[in-house]
MARMIPA-852536 format. One record per residue (C-alpha): residue number from 1; residue in three letters; x, y, z. Coordinates in nm, 2 decimals. Each point is the difference from the previous one (the first is absolute). Example, Ala and Ser with C-alpha at 12.3 -4.5 7.8 and 13.67 -1.06 7.14 Angstrom:
    k    r       u       v       w
    1  ALA    1.23   -0.45    0.78
    2  SER    0.14    0.34   -0.07
// end
This chain:
    k    r       u       v       w
    1  UNK    0.59    0.33    0.17
    2  UNK    0.36    0.11   -0.04
    3  UNK   -0.02   -0.08   -0.37
    4  UNK   -0.34    0.17   -0.05
    5  UNK    0.14    0.32    0.16
    6  UNK    0.32   -0.02   -0.20
    7  UNK   -0.18   -0.03   -0.33
    8  UNK   -0.25    0.27    0.10
    9  UNK    0.29    0.23    0.08
   10  UNK    0.18   -0.07   -0.33
   11  UNK   -0.32    0.07   -0.20
   12  UNK   -0.10    0.32    0.17
   13  UNK    0.31    0.17    0.14
   14  UNK    0.05    0.23   -0.31
   15  UNK   -0.35    0.14    0.02
   16  UNK   -0.09    0.00    0.37
   17  UNK    0.15    0.07    0.34
   18  UNK   -0.05   -0.32    0.19
   19  UNK   -0.03   -0.02    0.38
   20  UNK    0.00   -0.34    0.16
   21  UNK   -0.13   -0.05    0.36
   22  UNK    0.16   -0.30    0.17
   23  UNK   -0.02   -0.15    0.35
   24  UNK    0.37   -0.06    0.08
   25  UNK    0.35    0.08   -0.11
   26  UNK    0.03   -0.35   -0.14
   27  UNK   -0.10    0.07   -0.36
   28  UNK    0.18   -0.10   -0.33
   29  UNK    0.27    0.26   -0.06
   30  UNK   -0.06    0.00   -0.38
   31  UNK   -0.33    0.18    0.06
   32  UNK    0.18    0.32    0.10
   33  UNK    0.09    0.07   -0.36
   34  UNK   -0.37    0.04   -0.08
   35  UNK   -0.18    0.10    0.32
   36  UNK    0.02    0.26    0.28
   37  UNK   -0.03   -0.25    0.28
   38  UNK   -0.17    0.11    0.32
   39  UNK    0.01   -0.23    0.30
   40  UNK   -0.29   -0.02    0.24
   41  UNK    0.08   -0.25    0.28
   42  UNK   -0.24   -0.29    0.04
   43  UNK   -0.13   -0.10    0.34
   44  UNK    0.06   -0.37    0.06
   45  UNK   -0.33   -0.02    0.20
   46  UNK   -0.19    0.12   -0.31
   47  UNK   -0.04   -0.35   -0.14
   48  UNK   -0.22    0.10   -0.29
   49  UNK    0.21    0.31   -0.08
   50  UNK   -0.32    0.21   -0.02
   51  UNK    0.10    0.27    0.25
   52  UNK    0.35    0.02   -0.15
   53  UNK   -0.14    0.05   -0.35
   54  UNK   -0.26    0.25    0.11
   55  UNK    0.25    0.21    0.20
   56  UNK    0.26   -0.02   -0.28
   57  UNK   -0.24    0.13   -0.26
   58  UNK   -0.14    0.27    0.24
   59  UNK    0.35    0.13    0.10
   60  UNK    0.12    0.00   -0.36
   61  UNK   -0.30    0.19   -0.13
   62  UNK    0.03    0.27    0.28
   63  UNK    0.34    0.09   -0.16
   64  UNK   -0.06   -0.08   -0.37
   65  UNK   -0.27    0.04   -0.26
   66  UNK    0.06   -0.27   -0.27
   67  UNK   -0.19   -0.03   -0.32
   68  UNK   -0.09   -0.36    0.08
   69  UNK    0.02   -0.24    0.30
   70  UNK    0.05   -0.36   -0.10
   71  UNK   -0.01   -0.33    0.18
   72  UNK    0.23   -0.27   -0.15
   73  UNK   -0.12   -0.30    0.20
   74  UNK   -0.22   -0.12    0.29
   75  UNK   -0.32    0.18   -0.10
   76  UNK   -0.18   -0.11    0.31
   77  UNK    0.25    0.19    0.22
   78  UNK    0.23    0.24   -0.20
   79  UNK   -0.27    0.06   -0.26
   80  UNK   -0.25    0.07    0.27
   81  UNK    0.23    0.26    0.16
   82  UNK    0.09    0.16   -0.33
   83  UNK   -0.37    0.03   -0.11
   84  UNK   -0.11    0.15    0.33
   85  UNK    0.29    0.24    0.02
   86  UNK   -0.06    0.11   -0.36
   87  UNK   -0.37    0.07    0.08
   88  UNK    0.10    0.21    0.31
   89  UNK    0.27    0.20   -0.17
   90  UNK   -0.17    0.01   -0.34
   91  UNK    0.27   -0.18   -0.19
   92  UNK   -0.08   -0.24   -0.29
   93  UNK    0.07   -0.36    0.10
   94  UNK    0.09   -0.31   -0.19
   95  UNK    0.01   -0.36    0.12
   96  UNK    0.19   -0.28   -0.17
   97  UNK   -0.20   -0.33    0.01
   98  UNK    0.19   -0.32   -0.07
   99  UNK   -0.21   -0.28    0.13
  100  UNK   -0.34   -0.11    0.14
  101  UNK    0.05    0.06    0.37
  102  UNK   -0.37    0.00    0.09
  103  UNK    0.00   -0.37    0.09
  104  UNK    0.31   -0.01    0.21
  105  UNK   -0.20   -0.09    0.31
  106  UNK   -0.10   -0.33   -0.15
  107  UNK    0.36   -0.12    0.03
  108  UNK    0.08    0.13    0.34
  109  UNK    0.05   -0.24    0.29
  110  UNK   -0.19    0.06    0.32
  111  UNK   -0.32    0.20    0.06
  112  UNK    0.17    0.32    0.12
  113  UNK    0.24    0.01   -0.30
  114  UNK   -0.30   -0.07   -0.23
  115  UNK   -0.19    0.29    0.15
  116  UNK    0.30    0.23   -0.02
  117  UNK    0.06   -0.08   -0.37
  118  UNK   -0.37    0.04   -0.08
  119  UNK   -0.01    0.34    0.15
  120  UNK    0.33    0.11   -0.17
  121  UNK   -0.07   -0.13   -0.34
  122  UNK   -0.38    0.01   -0.03
  123  UNK   -0.07    0.32    0.19
  124  UNK    0.31    0.22   -0.01
  125  UNK    0.10   -0.13   -0.34
  126  UNK   -0.33    0.09   -0.15
  127  UNK    0.00    0.34    0.16
  128  UNK    0.34    0.07   -0.14
  129  UNK   -0.11   -0.08   -0.36
  130  UNK   -0.32    0.20    0.04
  131  UNK    0.18    0.31    0.12
  132  UNK    0.29   -0.02   -0.25
  133  UNK   -0.03    0.23   -0.30
  134  UNK    0.17   -0.24   -0.23
  135  UNK    0.09   -0.37    0.01
  136  UNK    0.26   -0.18   -0.21
  137  UNK   -0.09   -0.37   -0.04
  138  UNK    0.26   -0.25   -0.11
  139  UNK   -0.21   -0.20   -0.23
  140  UNK   -0.36    0.01   -0.12
  141  UNK   -0.13   -0.28    0.22
  142  UNK    0.09    0.20    0.31
  143  UNK   -0.19    0.30   -0.14
  144  UNK   -0.31   -0.22   -0.04
  145  UNK    0.04   -0.11    0.37
  146  UNK    0.01    0.36    0.11
  147  UNK   -0.31    0.09   -0.21
  148  UNK   -0.19   -0.29    0.16
  149  UNK    0.09    0.14    0.34
  150  UNK   -0.17    0.32   -0.10
  151  UNK    0.30    0.21   -0.10
  152  UNK   -0.06    0.24   -0.29
  153  UNK    0.15   -0.13   -0.32
  154  UNK    0.05    0.36   -0.12
  155  UNK    0.30    0.05    0.23
  156  UNK    0.17   -0.34   -0.07
  157  UNK    0.27   -0.02   -0.25
  158  UNK    0.15   -0.33   -0.11
  159  UNK    0.37   -0.06   -0.06
  160  UNK    0.18   -0.32   -0.08
  161  UNK    0.27   -0.13    0.23
  162  UNK    0.32    0.18   -0.13
  163  UNK    0.34   -0.15   -0.07
  164  UNK    0.34    0.13   -0.08
  165  UNK    0.07   -0.07   -0.37
  166  UNK    0.36    0.10    0.04
  167  UNK    0.05   -0.27    0.26
  168  UNK   -0.22   -0.28   -0.13
  169  UNK    0.06   -0.07   -0.37
  170  UNK   -0.07   -0.29   -0.23
  171  UNK    0.26   -0.28   -0.04
  172  UNK    0.03   -0.27   -0.26
  173  UNK   -0.09   -0.37    0.05
  174  UNK    0.35   -0.11    0.08
  175  UNK    0.03    0.26    0.28
  176  UNK   -0.34   -0.09    0.13
  177  UNK    0.10   -0.37    0.03
  178  UNK    0.33    0.09    0.17
  179  UNK   -0.18    0.23    0.25
  180  UNK   -0.25   -0.27    0.09
  181  UNK    0.27   -0.26    0.06
  182  UNK    0.20    0.24    0.22
  183  UNK   -0.29    0.03    0.25
  184  UNK   -0.10   -0.36   -0.01
  185  UNK   -0.28    0.01   -0.25
  186  UNK   -0.05   -0.24   -0.29
  187  UNK    0.15    0.17   -0.30
  188  UNK   -0.23   -0.19   -0.25
  189  UNK   -0.33    0.12    0.16
  190  UNK   -0.19    0.33   -0.03
  191  UNK    0.03    0.19    0.33
  192  UNK   -0.27    0.22    0.15
  193  UNK    0.16    0.24    0.25
  194  UNK   -0.17    0.18    0.29
  195  UNK    0.18    0.24    0.22
  196  UNK   -0.17    0.16    0.31
  197  UNK   -0.17   -0.08    0.32
  198  UNK   -0.15   -0.35    0.01
  199  UNK   -0.34    0.11    0.13
  200  UNK   -0.36   -0.02   -0.10
  201  UNK    0.02    0.38   -0.02
  202  UNK    0.22   -0.04   -0.30
  203  UNK   -0.23   -0.27   -0.15
  204  UNK    0.21   -0.30    0.08
  205  UNK   -0.31   -0.20    0.10
  206  UNK   -0.12    0.04   -0.36
  207  UNK    0.35   -0.08   -0.13
  208  UNK    0.01   -0.33    0.18
  209  UNK   -0.33   -0.10   -0.18
  210  UNK    0.16    0.11   -0.34
  211  UNK    0.31   -0.21    0.07
  212  UNK   -0.21   -0.30    0.07
  213  UNK   -0.19    0.05   -0.33
  214  UNK    0.32    0.05   -0.20
  215  UNK    0.19   -0.30    0.13
  216  UNK   -0.31   -0.22   -0.05
  217  UNK    0.01    0.08   -0.37
  218  UNK    0.37    0.02   -0.08
  219  UNK    0.34   -0.09    0.15
  220  UNK    0.18    0.26   -0.21
  221  UNK   -0.03    0.27    0.27
  222  UNK    0.16    0.08    0.33
  223  UNK   -0.06    0.28    0.25
  224  UNK    0.24    0.21    0.20
  225  UNK   -0.15    0.19    0.29
  226  UNK    0.24    0.25    0.15
  227  UNK   -0.09    0.15    0.34
  228  UNK   -0.14   -0.09    0.33
  229  UNK   -0.34    0.04    0.18
  230  UNK   -0.28   -0.18    0.17
  231  UNK   -0.07   -0.24   -0.29
  232  UNK    0.36   -0.11   -0.04
  233  UNK   -0.02   -0.32    0.22
  234  UNK   -0.34   -0.09   -0.15
  235  UNK    0.13    0.02   -0.36
  236  UNK    0.31   -0.20    0.09
  237  UNK   -0.22   -0.28    0.13
  238  UNK   -0.24    0.03   -0.30
  239  UNK    0.26   -0.03   -0.28
  240  UNK    0.31   -0.21   -0.08
  241  UNK    0.33    0.20   -0.02
  242  UNK    0.04   -0.14   -0.35
  243  UNK   -0.31    0.20   -0.10
  244  UNK    0.01    0.30    0.23
  245  UNK    0.34    0.14    0.10
  246  UNK   -0.02    0.23    0.31
  247  UNK    0.34    0.16    0.09
  248  UNK   -0.15    0.23    0.26
  249  UNK    0.08    0.37    0.03
  250  UNK    0.27    0.11   -0.25
  251  UNK    0.17    0.34   -0.01
  252  UNK   -0.09    0.22   -0.30
  253  UNK    0.36   -0.01   -0.12
  254  UNK    0.00   -0.38   -0.01
  255  UNK   -0.34   -0.01   -0.19
  256  UNK    0.15    0.24   -0.26
  257  UNK    0.31   -0.21   -0.05
// end
């Protein structure tokens, strides 16, 4: 989320005044160059953060009248609070949708957790999308999921997953080979790199099927899955380390280098 906010700040700071509501003083200091940061303390007993998010939006809007209220993540909680507050104070709202959270309950352990996740994602999440004025969907497949849930396609805009072209630039074949060897990959094979949460929410269940199909047809490919998540142990058991390399969570600076 730090990277998302950092890029958003860089892109918009010259045209907009940006206020950022956070739940603690422990935020990345580089964000102060782009945002007016306002801290609204979270209550540790507020496990789902719903009361915190609602109170933060309400208190902010009592003192400010922004042109737009935006939720960056967690649409089932933060998006819900933003959409409801926007309706009450008559401020346009936008929710950023990055993954299919509607089926989270299927992967929860225990009946109570399953009920909680069902309510948060199926009920509150849908209310959030229904009440938002605009939705930014990262990818067209997610837009289709939202439409199938009854969300109006007229208010959904699709954007690709952005990247920083100043940081990530093409290199020649020799540099590619050396980079692969440096992190323990086979320099002679094509490498498919994934970086992010190892979760069904990010499509890793589908990726495992794709990996099986690829290695069944060719031995010229290897996969490097950077990150951690609930599917990490499953993927490690499913594939040999010679085919799928999984270094775990890696700092952004290390990935760049």
